[in-house]
C-alpha positions in Angstrom: 53.3 77.6 173.2 52.3 77.3 176.8 50.5 75.2 179.3 46.8 74.3 179.3 44.3 72.2 181.2 42.4 69.3 179.7 40.2 66.7 181.5 41.6 67.6 184.9 45.3 67.4 183.9 47.8 70.0 182.8 49.5 69.7 179.4 52.5 71.4 177.7 52.3 72.7 174.2 55.4 73.6 172.1 57.1 73.2 168.7 60.2 71.1 168.0 61.9 70.6 164.7 58.9 72.2 163.0 56.3 69.9 164.6 53.8 70.8 167.2 54.1 68.7 170.4 51.6 68.3 173.2 52.4 66.3 176.3 50.4 65.5 179.3 52.3 66.4 182.6 49.9 65.9 185.5 47.5 67.6 187.9 50.0 70.5 188.8 50.1 73.6 186.8 53.4 74.6 188.4 55.0 71.3 187.4 53.8 71.7 183.8 55.3 75.2 183.7 58.6 73.9 185.0 58.6 71.1 182.4 58.0 73.6 179.6 60.8 75.8 180.9 63.2 72.9 181.0 62.4 72.0 177.4 63.1 75.6 176.3 66.5 75.4 178.0 67.3 72.1 176.3 66.2 73.4 172.9 68.5 76.4 173.3 71.4 74.1 174.1 70.4 71.7 171.3 70.3 68.8 173.8 68.3 65.6 173.5 64.7 66.0 174.4 63.6 62.7 175.9 60.0 64.0 176.2 59.6 64.1 172.4 62.5 62.5 170.7 63.1 58.8 170.2 65.8 56.8 172.0 68.8 56.0 169.8 69.1 52.3 169.0 70.0 50.4 165.9 67.3 48.3 164.2 69.3 45.0 164.7 69.7 45.7 168.4 66.0 46.4 168.9 65.2 43.3 166.7 67.0 41.2 169.3 64.8 42.7 172.1 61.6 42.1 170.0 62.5 38.5 169.3 62.9 37.9 173.1 59.4 39.3 173.6 58.1 37.1 170.7 59.7 34.0 172.3 58.1 34.7 175.7 54.6 35.7 174.5 53.9 34.0 171.2 53.3 30.4 170.1 56.4 28.4 169.1 55.4 28.4 165.4 54.6 32.2 165.5 58.0 32.9 167.1 59.8 30.9 164.5 58.0 32.8 161.8 59.1 36.1 163.4 62.7 34.8 163.6 62.8 33.9 159.9 61.3 37.2 158.8 63.5 39.4 161.1 66.8 37.6 160.7 66.5 36.6 157.0 64.9 39.8 155.6 64.7 42.8 158.0 68.1 42.8 159.7 70.0 42.4 156.4 68.0 45.4 155.1 67.8 47.7 158.0 70.2 46.2 160.6 72.7 49.1 160.9 70.0 51.8 160.5 68.8 53.8 163.5 65.3 52.6 164.4 64.0 56.2 164.5 65.2 56.8 160.9 63.1 54.0 159.4 60.1 55.9 157.9 56.9 54.9 156.2 58.6 55.7 152.8 61.5 53.3 153.6 59.0 50.6 154.5 57.0 51.2 151.3 60.3 50.8 149.4 60.8 47.5 151.1 57.3 46.5 150.1 58.0 47.2 146.4 61.3 45.2 146.5 59.7 42.2 148.2 56.7 42.1 145.9 59.1 41.5 143.0 60.1 38.2 144.7 57.1 37.0 146.8 53.4 36.8 146.6 51.1 39.4 148.2 50.1 36.9 150.9 53.7 36.3 151.9 54.5 40.0 152.0 51.4 40.5 154.2 52.7 38.0 156.7 56.0 39.9 156.8 54.2 43.2 157.2 52.3 41.8 160.2 55.7 41.1 161.9 57.0 44.6 160.9 53.9 46.3 162.3 54.0 44.3 165.5 57.7 45.2 166.0 57.2 48.9 165.6 54.1 48.9 167.8 56.4 47.5 170.6 59.0 50.1 169.8 56.4 52.8 170.5 55.1 51.0 173.6 58.6 50.7 175.0 59.3 54.4 174.2 61.9 53.9 171.6 59.8 55.8 169.2 57.2 58.6 169.4 55.3 57.6 166.3 54.7 54.3 164.5 55.9 54.6 160.9 53.9 51.5 159.8 50.5 53.1 160.4 50.1 54.4 156.8 51.6 51.3 155.2 48.7 49.2 153.9 48.5 45.4 153.4 48.1 44.2 149.9 44.5 43.2 149.1 44.3 39.6 148.2 40.6 38.9 148.2 39.0 36.0 150.0 41.4 33.1 150.4 40.1 29.8 149.0 40.4 26.8 151.2 40.1 23.0 150.7 37.9 20.7 152.6 37.1 17.0 152.1 33.8 15.5 151.1 32.3 12.6 153.0 33.6 10.2 150.3 37.1 11.7 150.5 37.0 11.4 154.3 36.1 7.7 154.0 38.9 7.1 151.5 41.4 9.0 153.6 40.6 7.1 156.8 40.7 3.8 155.0 44.1 4.7 153.6 45.4 5.7 157.0 44.2 2.4 158.4 46.1 0.6 155.6 49.3 2.3 156.7 49.4 0.0 159.8 50.4 3.0 161.9 47.7 3.3 164.6 49.1 6.5 166.1 48.9 8.4 162.8 45.5 7.0 162.1 44.3 8.3 165.4 45.8 11.7 164.7 43.8 12.0 161.5 40.5 11.0 163.2 41.2 13.6 165.9 41.8 16.3 163.4 38.6 15.5 161.5 36.4 15.4 164.6 37.9 18.2 166.8 39.3 20.7 164.3 42.5 20.9 166.5 45.6 22.1 164.8 48.4 19.6 164.1 50.6 21.0 166.9 47.8 20.9 169.4 47.1 17.2 168.6 50.7 16.2 168.8 51.2 18.0 172.2 48.0 16.5 173.6 48.6 14.7 176.9 46.4 12.2 178.7 46.1 14.7 181.6 44.2 16.9 179.1 41.6 14.2 178.4 38.6 14.2 180.7 36.4 11.1 180.0 34.0 11.9 182.9 33.1 15.3 181.3 33.7 14.0 177.8 35.9 16.9 176.9 39.5 17.7 175.8 41.4 20.7 177.2 43.6 22.3 174.5 46.1 23.9 176.8 48.5 26.8 176.3 51.6 25.7 178.2 55.3 26.6 178.3 56.5 23.8 176.1 53.9 24.3 173.4 51.5 27.2 173.1 48.3 27.1 171.2 48.5 29.6 168.2 46.8 32.4 170.1 48.3 31.3 173.5 44.7 30.7 174.7 43.4 27.5 176.2 40.0 26.1 175.2 37.7 23.2 175.8 36.5 20.8 173.0 33.7 18.3 173.7 34.3 14.8 172.6 31.9 13.3 170.1 31.3 9.5 170.0 34.1 9.0 167.4 36.7 10.7 169.6 35.6 9.1 172.8 35.7 5.6 171.2 39.1 6.3 169.6 40.7 7.5 172.9 39.2 4.7 175.1 40.6 2.1 172.7 43.9 3.9 172.1 46.8 2.3 173.9 48.7 4.3 176.5 52.5 4.3 176.9 53.7 4.4 180.4 56.9 6.1 179.4 55.3 9.0 177.6 52.7 11.7 178.6 51.5 12.2 175.0 48.4 10.7 173.7 50.0 10.2 170.3 53.7 9.6 171.0 56.6 8.8 168.6 58.5 5.5 168.7 60.7 6.5 171.7 57.9 8.2 173.6 58.7 11.7 172.4 56.2 13.9 170.5 55.2 12.3 167.2 57.1 14.1 164.3 56.3 12.1 161.1 52.9 13.5 160.2 54.1 14.9 156.8 55.6 11.6 155.7 52.6 9.5 156.6 50.0 12.0 155.5 51.6 12.4 152.1 51.6 8.6 151.6 48.0 8.2 152.9 46.7 11.0 150.5 48.5 9.4 147.6 47.0 5.9 148.4 43.5 7.5 148.7 43.9 9.3 145.4 42.9 12.7 146.9 44.4 15.7 145.1 45.7 18.9 146.5 45.1 18.4 150.2 47.3 19.4 153.2 47.0 18.2 156.8 45.7 21.7 157.8 42.8 21.1 155.4 41.4 18.5 157.9 40.8 21.5 160.2 38.9 23.2 157.3 37.0 20.0 156.8 35.9 19.9 160.5 34.6 23.6 160.4 33.0 23.3 156.9 31.0 20.2 157.8 29.8 21.8 161.0 28.6 24.9 159.2 26.9 22.8 156.4 25.0 20.9 159.1 23.7 24.1 160.6 26.1 24.8 163.5 26.2 28.6 164.1 29.5 30.5 163.4 29.9 31.6 167.0 30.1 28.0 168.2 32.5 27.1 165.3 34.7 30.1 166.3 34.9 28.8 169.9 35.7 25.3 168.9 38.5 26.4 166.4 40.0 28.9 168.9 39.7 31.8 166.5 40.4 35.1 168.3 39.0 37.1 165.4 35.5 36.3 164.1 36.7 37.3 160.6 38.7 34.0 160.4 35.5 32.0 161.0 33.4 34.0 158.6 35.3 32.3 155.8 32.9 29.4 156.3 29.7 31.5 156.2 29.0 30.9 152.5 28.6 27.2 153.3 25.4 27.7 155.3 22.8 29.3 152.9 20.1 26.9 154.0 20.8 27.6 157.6 20.5 31.4 157.1 17.2 30.8 155.2 15.8 28.7 158.0 16.7 31.3 160.6 14.3 33.8 159.0 11.6 31.2 158.1 10.8 30.6 161.8 9.0 33.9 161.7 6.5 32.4 159.3 5.4 29.8 161.8 2.1 30.3 163.7 2.8 32.3 166.8 6.5 32.7 165.7 7.6 30.1 168.2 8.1 27.0 166.1 11.5 25.3 166.4 11.0 22.9 163.5 14.1 22.7 161.4 16.3 24.6 163.8 19.4 22.6 164.6 21.0 22.4 168.1 24.1 24.5 167.7 25.9 22.6 170.4 25.5 19.1 169.0 29.0 18.3 168.0 28.8 14.7 166.8 29.9 15.0 163.1 29.9 11.3 162.7 29.0 10.3 159.2 26.8 7.2 158.6 29.9 5.1 157.7 31.7 6.3 160.9 31.6 2.9 162.6 33.4 1.4 159.6 36.0 4.2 159.9 36.5 3.5 163.6 36.8 -0.3 163.0 39.3 0.3 160.2 41.4 2.6 162.3 41.5 0.3 165.3 42.1 -2.8 163.2 
C-alpha cells in the first residue's frame, strides 16, 4: 500500500475486499497521500468507498437510463431492437437485481438458458445489447468493471446471403411493373441501383436529391437515422437519374416515395411479397436487394473499399462478405505486374464507375414507368 508516481501523475495503491486497487489521483503527492488516508478511515468505518465501489442501482432502473441513451443516439430500428431485448428478456430476468451483482457467471447462465430457445445468431444480437449496456454502466461510473468482457459470442461461421441474378432482376422488375403501383416499382429500382436500406429509401426526400451533381444524400436526421447514424453520398447511375426525373412529385409530401396520403410509404412487405410470388423467385427478402447491389458491383470488379463506402458499412468486415465473388478481379490485380514495364492498365476496371445497368435495363425502366 502507498502512493507512487507514474507518467508524471501520483497514484494510490491499496487493497479492498481482497482485491488490489490502483487509482490515479493527480500531479500532487500530498493530495494522493490525503486520498489514501481518507480511504483507510472509510475502510475502518466500513463506509462506502466511491473511489472503488460501484453505485447502487437496480438493473431495471439502469435499463431505463440506457434506453433513453439508445433512443437519443441510435437509429430508430436499433433502438426498437434494444427495447425489445431489454424489456422482454433482460428486465424480467435481472430487473430487481442490483446492477453490481450481475457477474460474468450470471450472464453465462443467461446464455445457456436462451440458447435452449433461440438460435446462436439471435442470442448474439441480444449479447450485443447486453455488452453495450454494461459498457455504458462503466462509462457512467455505475460499475468499476465490465462483467461482459469474458462472455464470448457464439461462433456461427460465415452467414450466407441471397442475391438475385440478372434474370431474376428482370423478372422482379417486370412483376413490380405489373403491380400498377409506380411508387413501389421505383422503390425496388432504387434498392437495386443504390444499395440503400429500405428505411433509407422510404425516408428519402426531394431535398436530398441533387440532379446537378447527380448524387443522393442519405441523411442521418432526427426523424429517421441511418443505421449507423452516419450520412453518406451515393452517386446516381443512369437508371436512378432517369427514374427520379420521370417520377411524379407530390406537392403535399416531402418524400420521394410517399404513401397514399403523403405520409411515408409503409406497404413494402405487402407489395414485395406479391411481386416475388408473381416473378416466381424463391427465398428472397427486400434486404436481399441490397445484397444484390453489392454482389453485382464486386462481380464487375469494383473494389471493396468503394462498396463499403456506398453501403455505409462502418466495419469493413461486413463488406468482406462479398470478397469471394471477385476471384477474377483479385487475379487481374496481380497480373498487371506481368505487363511490360509494369504499367499496363489493360483489364483494370474503374472502381468508381457505378452504373450497374444491365443490357436489358432500358426495358426495365420502360416497364416501371409504364
